N, C-alpha and C positions, 0 to 999 in steps of 0.2 A: 452192244453197250459201248458208249464213248470211252475213250482212254482215260479221261479225267474222272469219270465215274468209277472206273476200275480202281483208280488210286484210292478214292474214298472208301470203296468196298473192302479193299485189301488192308488199308492202314487205319481206317476209321478216323482220319484227321479232320474230316468235315470241311475242307477248304472249298472256296468258290471256284467256279470253272475257269475264270480268267487267270486266277492265280495258279491253279494246278497246271494249266496249259504251259505257263512259263516254266514251272518246275519240271514238267515233262521234257521240254526242250533242253533244259539244263542237264537233266538226267541222260537224255540221249547223247548230248555232247560228252558227258563223263564216260558213258559206256564205250562209245566209239573211241575216245582218247585212251581208254584203259585196256581195250582188247589188244592182245598180241596180233601182229600183222596177218598171220595165217588165218585168223578168224574174221578178218575184215573183207575178204573177197565176196562173201555172201551179201554184203551191203554196199559193195563198191559201185561207183558211177564212172562214166567215160565222157571226156570232153574232147571234141575234135578241134584240131588246130590246122588252119589252111594258109597261114602267112608267117613270115619271120618276125612279126612285131611282138611276139610273146603272148602267153595266155595267163590271165589272172585266175588263180584258183583260190577260193576263199579258205580252204583248209589245207593244213600241211601234212595230212595223212596220205602221202603220195605212194601208191602201191607199185606202179610201173608207168614208164613212158615208152611209146613206140613211135617209129616212123615207117610209113608204108612206102615201099619201093616196088612199083608195078603191083603184082599180086602178092608180094612178100611183105611180111610184117617184121621189121627189125627192132629188137629191144635196144633202147638207148641207155647209155651209161651216164650216171650223174658225175659231173666234175665240179670242183669248187668255182665260185664266181670269180675268183681272182685270175682264173685262166681264160676268161672270156675273150681276151685279146687273141688267143690262139685260133679263134674261128674267123678272124679277118682273112680276106681273100689273099692278101700278100704277106701273111705272117710267116708261112713256111714252118710252122711249129709242128713238132712231133705229135702234139695233142689234138691236131686238127681232126674234125669228124669227117667220115665218109658215108656214102649211102649204105655201105655194108656194115659199118660200125658207127652208127649215129650216136650222138651224145646230147646231154641237156644240162643246163645249169639254172640256178635261181638267182634272180637279180631284180631289185626294185619292186618286189611283190609279184613278179611274173616268172613264168617258166618258159625258157627259150630252148627250142629244139634245133639241132644242127646236124646236117645241113637244113636250111630253112624249108619247112613244108610249103606246099602249094595246093591248089585245088585238085591236082592229080595225085601227087604224092603227099597225102595228108599225114598229120601227126595225131596221136591219141594219148591222152593223159588219163590214167586210171587212178581214182582217188576214192577215199572213204569219207563221205560227208554225212554228219549226223542228220537224220531226217527231222524236219520241222512239222509240228502238228498244230491244229487249232481246236476249238471247242467241239467241232463236228467230226473229228478224226476218230475212226473206230478200228482201222486196220493200218498196218505199216510194215516196213521191211525188217524192223527189229523184233518181229514176233518171237524169234528164238530166244531173245534176251529180254522179253517184255516184263517178266516178273521182277528182274533186277532193276529195270528202269522204273517200274511202279514203286518198288520199295525205296529207291533213291529219291524219287519225286516226293513220296510221303515223308521221308527224312527231312528233305528241304522244307516242306510245309510245316512240320512240327518245329523245326529250327526257327522258321519265321514267326510262328505263334509264340514260341518261347521268348524271343526277343521283344515281340509286341507286348506280352504280358509283363516282361521285366520293365519296359517303358511305362506301362500303366502303374506298376508298383511304385516306380520313382515319382510319377505324377501324384499319386496318392500321398506319398511322403512329403512332397512339396506343399500339398494342400494342408497337411498336418502342421507344417511350420507356420503357414498363414493363420490357421485356426489357433495355434498356441499364442501367436502375437496378438490376435483378437482377444484371447482369454486374459493375457497379461493386462491389456488396456481396459477390459470390461469389468474386472473386479473392482468395485467402488470402495471409497472411504466414506463412512457416514459423517455427515455434517449436521450437528444438532443445532436447532435455532435457539437463540437466547430467550430465557424465560422472562416474561414481562414483569414490570414492577407493579404490584398491587397497590392501588391508592388507599390512603388511610381514610377513616370515616369518623366524624364527630357530629354530635347534635348541634344544630344551629340555634342561636338565641339562648336566652336564659329562661328557665322555667318561671312563669309569673307567680307572684306572691300577693296575697290579699292583705291590705292594711286598712284598719278602721279608724285611724287617727283623724281623718277629715270628717268623720260622721259624729255629730253631736246634736243633741236636742236642746234648744233654747226656748223654754216656755215663757210666755209674757208674765210680767208681775201685775198684781191687782191690788189696788188700794182705793178706798173711798176718799173723795175730796170733800171737804166741808165737814160740818158737824151735824150729826143726826140727833135730834132731840125729840124722841118719842117716848112718852112716859110708859107706854104699855110694852116697850121693847124689852125683851129679856136681858137681864144683865150678862147672861152667857152669850156673848156675840158669836154668831156662827162664823167660823173661819174655814177657808179652803185648805185642805191638806197639801203637803208638799208634792210637787209633780214628780212622777217617776223619771229615772234617768236610764232609759234602755240603751244597751250596747250591742253592736254586731261584731263578732270576732271570728277570724279565720284560723282554723286548726289544720296546718299542713300535714299531709300523710307522713308517717315516720319513714326515714330513709332506709330503715332496715326491712321494710315490708312492701316490695323489695326496693333496693337502691336503684335509682334511675341511672342507667349507664351514660357516661359522657362520650363514649366512642366505642367502635367495634374494631378490635385488633386481633388478627390471626396470629397464632403463636409460632407459625413456621412459614418459610418461603415456599413459593410454588416448586413442586418437585421437578427435577431435571432428568432427561433420558440418558442413562448411562449404558453404553454398549461396549462389548469387548473390543480390544484393540484391532486395528486393521488386519485383515487376513493377509498373511504373507504369501504372495504368489511365488511358488517354487517350481517353475517350469524349466530350470536349468538342466536337470537330469533328463527330462523329456527331450529338450532341444538337442542336447548332446547325443542322445541315443538315436534320434531321428537323423541328425546330420551324419553320424557315422554310417547308418544304414544307407542313406543316399549316396555317400561317397563310395561305399562298397559296391553299390549297384551301378552308378553312372558318374564316376569321377576319376579321370585318368591319374590324378594325384594319388588316389587310393587312401587307405587307412592302415595304420599299424605297420608302416614300412613297405606296403605293397605298391608296386608300380603299375598294376593292372587291376581294373575293376571287373565286375561280373560280365558286362557286355563285351569287354575285350576277350575274356576267357571263353565266352560263348562263341565268338567269332573264330577263335583259335581252336575250339573244340577240346580244350583242356578240361576234361570232365572231373578229374580229381581236384584240381585247384578250384574249379567252378563250384563243386559241391562244398568245399571248405568255406569259400567266400559267401555263398548263399546261406550256409548254415550260420555263419557269423552274423550276417545281416538279419537273419531271422531272430537270433538271440538278442540283437540290439532292439529290434521291433518289440520283442517280448518284454525287454527291460523298459521301453517307453510305455507299453501298455500297463505294466505294473506300477510305474510312476504316476500315470494318469489315474489309475484306480485309487491309489493312495491319496492323490490330490482331490479326487471326488469325495472321498471319505472326510478329509479335512474340511472341505468346503461345506459338506452336509452338517458336520459338527458345528462349524462357525455359524451357519444359518440357524441352527437350533439355539445357540447361545444368543443370537440376535433376537429371536422370537421371545426367549425368556426375558431378555432385557426390556423389550417392548411391553410384555405382559406385566412385569413388575412396575414399569412406569405408569401404565394405565391404572393399576391398583393404587399406587401412591396418589395419583390425581383424584381418584374416586374418594380416598380417605381425606385428602385436603379439602375437596369440595364438600364432603359430608360435615367436616369440622366447621367450615365457613357457614354452611346452612344452619348448623346448630347454634353458632354465635348470633346469626341474624334472627333466628327463631327466638332465642333467649331475649334479645333486645326488644323484639316485637312483643313478647309476653310481658316483659317488664313495663313497656310503654302502655300496654293495655291495662295492666294492673294499676299503674300510675293514674291513668284516665279514670278508672273505677273509683280509686281513692279520692281523686279530686271531685268526682260526682258526689261522693258521700259528704265531703267537706261543704260543698255547695248546698246540699240538702240540709246540713246542720245550720248553715247560715240562714236558709229559708225558714227553718223552724224558729230561729232566734228572732227573725223579723215578725213571724206570726205571734210569738210571745210578746214582743214589744208592742205590736198592735193591740193585743189583749190588755196589756198593762195601761196603755194610753187610753183605750176604750173605758177601762174601769175608772181611770183618773177623770176622764171626761164625764162619766155618769155621776161620780162622786161630786165633782165640782158643780154639775147641773143640779144635783139634789141640794147641795149647800146653798146654791144661788136661789133655788125655789124656796128653801127655808127662809133665807134672808128676805126674799121678796114677800113671803107670807107675813114674816114678822114686821118688816118695814112698812108693808102696805103701800101707802102713797109716798114712796121715797122720791126725792127730787129728781127732776129730769136729768140733772148732771150725773147722779148716781146710776140711773138707768142707762145712760149713754156709755158710762164707763164700763158697765157690765157688757153691753153689746160689743164695744171695742175689744174688751178682753176675750169674749167668746170668739170673735172673728180672728184675732191674732193667734189665739190658742189653736183653733182649727187649722189655720194656715201653717203654723209651725209643725203641727202633727203631719199634715199632708206633705209638707216640704221634706221632713225627715224621712218619711216613708218612701217617697219618690227617690231621694238621694240614695237611701240604702238599697232599694231595688235596682237602681241604675248601676251602682257600684258592683253589686253581685253579678248583674247581667254582663257588664264590661269584663269583669274578671273571668266569668265563665267563657266568654267569647275569646279572650286571650288564651285560656287553657286549650280550648278547642282548636284554635289556629296553630298553637304550638305543637299540639299532637299531630294535626294534619300535615304541617310543614315537615316534621321529622319523619312521619310515616312515608311521605313522598320521597324524602332524601334516602331513607332506607331502601325503598323500591328502586330508585335511580342508582344507588350504590350497588345493589344486587345485580341490576341489569348491566352496569359497567363491568363488574367483576366477571359476570357470566360471559360477556362479549370478549373480554381479554382471554378468558379460559378457552372459549371456543376457537378464537383465532390461533392461540398457542397450540391447541390440539390439532387444528387443521394443518399448521405448519409441520408439526411432528408427523402427522399421517402422510403428508405430501413427501417429506424427506424420507420417511420410512419406506413408502411405496417406491420411490426412485431407487433407494438403496436395495430393496428387495428385488426389484426388476433387474438391477445391475448384476446381482448375485445369480439370478436365474439365467441371464444372458451368458454370463461367464461359465456357468455350469453346462449350458447348452453347447457352447463352443468346445468345452472339454469333452463332452460326450461325443460330439461329432468327430473330434480328433481321435478319440478311441475307436470309433467305428471305421474311420479312414485307415488307422493303423491295422485293424483287423483285415480290411479289404486289401491293403498293401501286402500283408503277410500271405493272404490267400493267393494273390497274383504271383507272388514270389514262389510259393509252393507249386502252383500250376505251371509256372515257367520252368521250374526244375523238373517237373514230371514230363513236360513236353520235350525238354532237352534229352531226358533219358529215353523217351520214345524215339526221338530223332537218332540218337546214338545207336539204339538197338536196331532200328531199321537199316541204318547205314552199315552196321556190322553184318547184318544178315545179307544185304546186297553185296557187300565186299566178299563175304564168305562164299556166297553162291557163285559170284563171278570167278573167284579163285578155284572153286571146285569144278566149274565148267571148263575153264581154260587150262587148268593144271599148273598155273603159275600166277604169282601176284601181278597185279597191274602196276600202277605207279607207286612209288614210295609213299608211306603214310604221311610224311610231312608235306609232300607235294599235293597229295589228295586233300589234306586239311586246308591248305592254302587255296586250292581250286574251289572247294566247297564254300569257303569264306567269301571268295570273290564272287561266286555265283549267287550266294545269299544276299550280298550287298547290292548286286545288280538289280534286284527286285524291288528295292526301296525307292 
């Protein structure tokens, strides 16, 4: 089994191989750096030096330095680098090295052995170097300390995951701030369109009236000219009776049955849409809580007088302060969630009031429209009643004409009988008298025909005027109704459009608020997971440290130094 797989099996951190390998190398360095010197010989390596130019060793865990002299291996003593001058050939210093008592010093990143080694008399540097592994490594020299290394590597990975999730939590909080800004701008203010002015209506023209003043019957006069001297003629001279004087009169319908309206007037103006006042966006509390949570997580300025945020405390492994800061950040997130929930309730209530206002407006429009329809229906009914009354009046005049024709016919028959009687009595009356009779008959008949024709024409013209009047005003009522209906439709369309825009704005604002709430929940989940990972990291580290102490019988490096080292190692992976 590969070493990185052992880390996942032991710690359950679930890290990727390339990341765990890096943590293993860091853990290897920590273990080697922490082990007391007597435990390092089992993992020590040797570097041969064959010249006096110095040997660069990458690690400072130098266990021993030797110089070979023939078949003897002489242990070299370390001297400070400021005594390097003593090894010059002409120094004459008491600190000069000899083949029996060789020495070494560290200078400029190298180890110098004195006297200078060569190919025959070589030098050897024994050092403890942390072994490096890769994704395929399954065995190594630290097998004795393997469990400690695995736990330390797992602690580093949990520490990495903790910081990653803390960063994710802060990212979610930043998204919440953006969503709140969107919410602030998305909550609309309703703009009601102006109600149109409804035009007034009045009947055009004047209702026609029938006058019979121009109708009169002028019968011709009859008189004999000359003297009639017939002895056999009766002394009772026949005479023609007085001609009738027929009249044609118009009886207008009474205004009370019913009165013809002169106009259609609606008693009230078009209703207006009254909505509740603008919804007051109150995201101040939410913004404040989110900002504080962000600062507590990732802002060096801190909150509440703190000069360190959660990430700083995470790197310094101050578990107590980190727990307090994360707990405070969680409380701020919960406060933001509560404020969002309250804002959602207020927004829902406001949306309900808007819908009530819209419904009330629609009901008012329906009532106004019904009243207008009633008024137009009443006018139409009265107009139809007026038309029927006028038809009755015309029929009355037609009956009067028929009566006049009957009277004139009787007059005509009577005069004919008288004339025949006169003709029978006169016998051979003079040609002048006969001519006068013929002229009279002709004039009489012409007068009767003329009167009859004039009366019929007058009635026909009056009837045509009444019909035209009714048609004109019926069309005007229809046009007026169409105009008012178009105004009402346009007005309702504007109301519906503005209402739809307003409703969509409220829905968009609510959506942003709901998304902000979800993001807050996600941020809180990341924060809790980060805290859990940090606790796992601390636990594994304490286990590794405890096992190391138990194995070596002594503490390794001081806790402050260890924390700094781990922080440095953790940052090196980013």
